[in-house]
Every structure is written in C-alpha cells, then in structure tokens.
C-alpha positions in Angstrom: -16.6 17.9 -2.2 -16.5 20.0 0.7 -13.2 19.2 2.0 -13.0 22.5 3.8 -15.7 21.3 6.9 -13.2 18.3 7.2 -10.6 18.3 10.3 -8.2 15.4 9.8 -5.8 14.1 12.2 -2.2 12.6 10.8 -0.6 10.5 13.1 3.3 9.9 11.8 4.8 13.2 10.2 7.5 10.9 8.6 7.9 11.1 4.7 4.4 9.2 4.2 2.5 11.1 6.9 4.4 14.5 5.3 2.9 13.7 2.1 -0.4 13.4 2.9 -0.7 16.7 4.7 0.5 18.4 1.4 -2.0 16.2 0.0 -4.5 16.8 2.2 -4.0 20.7 2.1 -3.4 21.0 -1.8 -7.5 19.1 -1.8 -8.5 21.7 0.1 -8.6 20.5 3.9 -8.0 23.2 6.1 -7.7 22.2 9.7 -4.9 19.4 9.9 -4.1 17.7 12.8 -0.5 16.1 13.7 0.3 13.8 16.2 4.2 13.1 16.8 6.5 12.9 19.4 9.4 14.5 17.7 7.3 17.9 17.6 6.5 20.3 19.9 2.9 20.6 20.7 1.2 23.6 21.8 1.2 25.3 18.4 -1.7 24.9 16.3 -2.7 21.0 16.1 0.4 19.6 17.3 0.3 16.9 19.9 3.1 14.9 20.8 0.5 12.3 21.9 -2.7 10.0 20.4 -4.1 10.8 23.8 -4.1 14.2 23.7 -5.0 14.4 20.0 -8.4 12.0 20.2 -9.2 14.8 23.5 -11.0 16.6 20.5 -13.4 15.8 17.9 -11.8 14.8 13.8 -13.8 13.7 11.0 -11.5 11.1 10.1 -7.4 9.9 11.5 -5.0 9.1 9.2 -2.2 6.6 10.1 0.9 7.2 9.3 3.3 5.7 11.8 5.8 2.7 11.4 3.9 -0.8 10.9 4.1 -1.9 14.1 2.1 0.7 15.8 -0.7 0.5 13.1 -2.8 -1.9 15.0 -2.6 -0.3 18.4 -3.5 3.3 17.4 -6.4 1.8 15.1 -7.9 -0.1 18.0 -7.5 3.4 20.1 -9.2 5.9 16.9 -12.1 2.9 16.9 -13.4 3.2 20.2 -14.2 7.1 18.7 -16.1 5.4 16.2 -13.6 8.0 13.7 -13.4 7.1 10.2 -9.7 5.8 9.5 -7.2 5.8 6.4 -4.2 3.1 7.2 -0.9 3.4 5.5 -0.1 -0.5 4.4 1.0 -2.6 5.7 -2.4 -3.3 8.0 0.3 -4.5 10.8 2.9 -6.7 11.3 1.4 -9.2 13.3 -2.3 -10.8 12.7 -2.4 -10.2 16.4 -5.8 -8.1 17.2 -7.1 -8.0 14.0 -10.2 -9.8 14.8 -10.7 -7.0 18.0 -10.4 -4.5 14.9 -12.5 -6.0 12.9 -15.4 -5.9 15.9 -14.5 -2.8 17.1 -14.7 -1.0 13.9 -18.0 -2.7 12.6 -20.3 0.4 12.3 -17.1 3.3 11.6 -17.2 3.6 7.5 -15.0 4.7 5.7 -11.2 2.8 6.9 -9.4 2.6 4.0 -5.7 0.7 4.0 -3.3 3.0 1.7 -2.8 1.3 -1.4 -1.7 3.7 -3.9 -0.8 1.4 -6.7 -4.4 0.7 -7.3 -5.3 4.4 -8.0 -2.4 4.4 -11.2 -4.4 5.2 -14.5 -2.7 2.6 -16.3 -3.7 -0.1 -13.5 -6.9 1.2 -14.4 -6.4 0.1 -18.0 -5.1 -3.0 -16.9 -8.0 -4.1 -15.2 -10.4 -2.5 -18.5 -8.0 -5.4 -20.9 -8.8 -8.0 -18.4 -12.1 -7.2 -18.4 -12.4 -7.5 -22.1 -11.0 -10.6 -22.3 -8.4 -9.3 -24.6 -5.8 -11.9 -23.1 -8.0 -14.7 -23.5 -7.8 -17.1 -20.7 -4.8 -16.1 -18.1 -2.1 -18.3 -17.3 0.0 -16.4 -15.1 0.9 -13.2 -13.6 4.7 -12.3 -12.8 5.4 -9.4 -10.3 8.8 -7.4 -9.6 10.1 -4.8 -7.0 13.5 -4.0 -6.5 15.3 -0.8 -5.1 18.4 -0.4 -3.2 17.1 0.6 0.4 20.1 3.0 1.3 18.4 5.0 -1.7 15.1 5.2 -0.9 15.1 8.1 1.5 18.5 9.4 0.8 18.6 12.6 3.8 18.3 9.9 6.1 20.2 6.6 7.8 18.5 3.4 6.6 19.8 1.3 9.0 17.3 3.5 11.8 14.3 3.3 9.8 11.3 1.3 10.1 12.2 -0.9 6.8 15.0 -1.7 8.4 14.5 -2.9 11.7 12.1 -6.3 12.5 10.7 -4.3 15.9 8.8 -1.9 14.1 7.3 -4.2 11.7 10.0 -3.8 8.7 11.5 -5.9 6.0 10.8 -6.0 2.1 8.0 -8.3 2.8 6.0 -6.1 4.5 7.6 -2.7 3.0 6.2 -4.2 -1.0 3.1 -5.3 0.1 2.3 -3.5 -2.8 2.9 -6.4 -4.9 0.6 -8.7 -3.3 -2.2 -6.5 -3.4 -1.9 -5.8 -6.9 -1.8 -9.2 -8.2 -4.6 -10.0 -5.5 -6.6 -7.2 -6.4 -6.6 -8.0 -10.1 -6.9 -12.4 -9.7 -9.0 -12.4 -6.8 -8.2 -14.8 -3.8 -5.3 -17.0 -3.5 -5.2 -20.6 -2.7 -2.0 -21.4 -1.5 1.6 -19.7 -1.0 5.2 -20.2 -1.2 8.2 -18.9 -0.6 11.6 -17.8 0.6 12.7 -14.8 2.5 15.9 -14.3 3.2 18.7 -11.8 4.2 21.4 -11.6 1.2 23.4 -8.6 1.7 25.3 -6.9 4.2 23.2 -4.1 4.8 22.8 -2.9 8.0 19.2 -4.2 9.1 18.1 -7.0 10.8 15.2 -8.3 8.8 14.6 -10.0 5.4 16.1 -8.2 2.1 15.5 -10.5 -1.0 12.3 -12.4 -1.1 10.4 -15.1 -3.7 6.8 -16.1 -3.9 5.2 -18.7 -5.8 1.0 -18.3 -5.8 -1.6 -20.7 -7.1 -5.0 -18.4 -7.5 -8.6 -19.8 -6.6 -8.8 -18.9 -10.0 -6.7 -21.3 -11.5 -4.2 -18.6 -12.2 -0.3 -19.2 -11.2 1.4 -16.2 -9.8 5.4 -15.1 -9.1 6.1 -12.0 -7.2 10.1 -10.9 -6.5 10.9 -8.6 -3.8 14.6 -7.2 -2.9 16.0 -4.2 -1.0 19.2 -4.8 -3.2 18.7 -3.7 -7.1 20.8 -0.7 -7.4 18.7 0.8 -10.7 14.6 0.8 -9.3 12.9 -2.3 -11.0 9.3 -2.4 -10.8 7.4 -4.5 -13.4 4.2 -6.4 -14.1 3.8 -9.2 -16.4 0.3 -10.8 -17.4 0.7 -14.1 -19.4 -2.2 -15.5 -21.0 -3.6 -17.6 -24.5 -4.2 -14.5 -26.3 -1.2 -12.5 -25.4 1.4 -10.8 -22.9 1.2 -7.3 -21.1 3.7 -5.8 -19.5 3.7 -3.0 -17.2 7.1 -0.8 -16.8 6.1 0.7 -13.5 9.1 2.8 -13.2 8.6 4.3 -17.5 5.1 4.4 -16.6 4.4 2.4 -19.6 2.0 -0.2 -21.0 3.1 -2.9 -23.9 0.7 -5.3 -25.3 1.9 -8.7 -27.5 -1.1 -10.4 -29.4 -0.9 -14.0 -30.9 -2.6 -12.5 -33.6 -0.6 -10.2 -34.6 2.5 -11.3 -33.2 3.7 -7.8 -32.8 4.4 -5.8 -29.5 3.0 -2.5 -29.1 3.4 0.4 -26.8 -0.8 1.1 -25.8 -0.1 3.3 -23.2 3.1 5.9 -21.5 2.9 8.4 -19.7 6.0 11.0 -19.8 7.6 12.3 -17.0 5.0 10.2 -14.4 4.4 11.8 -11.1 3.5 9.3 -8.8 2.1 11.6 -6.0 -1.1 11.4 -8.1 -1.6 8.2 -7.2 -1.7 9.5 -3.6 -3.9 12.1 -4.5 -6.1 10.1 -5.7 -6.2 7.6 -3.0 -6.8 10.5 -0.4 -9.9 11.8 -3.3 -11.2 8.2 -2.6 -10.9 8.4 0.9 -12.5 11.8 1.4 -15.6 10.6 -1.0 -16.4 8.0 1.3 -16.1 9.7 3.8 -18.7 11.7 2.2 -20.9 9.3 1.4 -20.6 7.1 4.4 -19.2 3.9 2.6 -16.6 1.6 2.0 -13.4 1.8 0.0 -12.6 -1.3 -2.1 -9.5 -0.9 -0.4 -11.0 -1.5 2.8 -10.3 -3.4 6.3 -11.2 -6.8 5.0 -8.6 -6.4 2.0 -5.9 -5.3 4.3 -6.4 -8.5 6.3 -6.2 -10.9 3.2 -3.3 -9.5 1.9 -1.3 -9.2 5.2 -2.8 -13.0 6.1 -0.9 -13.7 2.7 2.6 -12.1 4.2 2.9 -13.2 7.0 2.6 -16.9 6.2 5.8 -16.1 4.5 7.3 -14.0 7.3 6.6 -17.2 10.1 7.6 -19.8 7.8 10.9 -18.0 7.0 
C-alpha cells in the first residue's frame, strides 16, 4: 500500500485526533494537515479553520472533533468530494443526515470509526457464530462502565465533550460502540427500550447510567449496560446459545467458552498485555485500503446512521 502518496487532513487535535495522527505517521503517511483553533496556523500544514484547510486538495479527511460538529464538518467536506473517516458517533442528532447521504453518494470511502470491529478476538467471535458452535443464539449482553474523571486524567473531565450535552456528550453517544458491536453480530434491531439517567453527582449535564433492552429482527434478545461511574474498568460481552455460552472480557482480552456437551468452561483465547491501539491502527489500515481501491468499508455511512438512530431513540425518550 503506497501510503506515502496520501495527503490527509485531521480535523480536531484532541486525544483521538492525536492518536490517528501518530498512527497515520507510523503507517507511512508523510503529509498530514491539522485543523484546530487552539493551534497556531502558518507552520506546516496547520490550520485554525476548516475553510482555510479546504482550499487545498486532500486525499482524505479524518473528522475527530466533538460529536456535535461532525455533521457540519462532513457536509463541508462532502462539497469537495473528498473521502472521509468520521469518528463515532456520526452525529448527536438525525437532523441533516439525509442531506449528508445525498451529498456523499459518489464519495468512497466514508468510514465511521468503530475500532472494536478490528479487535482480533471480535473476528474470532464472528467465526464462532458463523460455525454455529453455540447453536441457536437466544440472547446477548454487553456492558461498559468506567469512571469518567479517570478517562483522561490529565484533563478536566467536566469541560470535555463527554460531560456536555451541547457538545454531543453522554454515555449513550460516547459508548455507541456497544450498540455497534451487537448490531454487527446480530443484525438489524426491531425494537429498543431503555432508561438513561444522571445518577451521580458528577459535574456533567448528561446521562451517566443506562440500561437498554433490544429485540433483533432475527429473534435474539439483547441487553446493554453503560455507565460513567464504575471505578474499575468493566467491559464484557456475553452470548447465550442453546449449545453453549461465550464470554468476552475486553479489559483482559480473554475469550471463555462453555459448551453443554462438556459442561465445562474453557479459555479459548487470551492476549497478554494487549495493546488497544492495535485496533485503531487496524481500522486506519482498512480505511487506507478502501481509499486505494475506492470502495466502501463495512463500517460505512449507512452503518453509522443505523446505530445512531438506535441511540437517539433513547436520547429523545429520556
């Protein structure tokens, strides 16, 4: 892959923007521009405004700004017919999405950043389900919980986008990963129910505790828990089937399988000292491959819209 030929613009130089910049550089991309009002323009490919940056021609644009700005930026980039990588969530509202779909019809690739899709153990779970190892799947449970002030300990959590409704914050949008995870495994969702509340005294104006029940079109029943409150990082996926149960402990990169035929649990995969950045590198590699081939990724604009719709049903109700 001739990555050296690409000229890529990254909009937003926060933690995720910096991560993508480092990974792009590690993959051989030499020309990387950055848009961020906090940076000083005039030195290299650094811009304080998107308008200024879009005067130049780019191979692709990475949108890594707060969620509330994703759609506005994507619409501006779409006018230039430039491929895009948009960090999750696609937006914090459905308003303007049909406009983006129309404007982006002939732009490939457009990818929404769901890095967990690229975890090596997620691929193994997909293979297990494809082989029908668990037989008929009855249900799935996913959980993510971690104390918000500990996410980025060097910054004031109360000023970040996660804590602020006006910036598209809240655990529902922040943890749209779990919705994408179960959607990716079990397909379209027929019904969604849930409660989203602010339970704590954290200095935020968004929900920090969520319980969701899902009914998939294929009959599988799902449950998702999300919170900003657990002091110890917790992230699990449990799939319950007629022939067995599978548990994925993402925090420890460990896959355990129970089969009714043996009535025993067995660790079928564990990655010691797993570097989570590998998933971000893998998703960027996939984007660059799609950019070279001018094709759509699996995590495309339509996937981003479908998962966002599920989340916003709960946002609106609660």
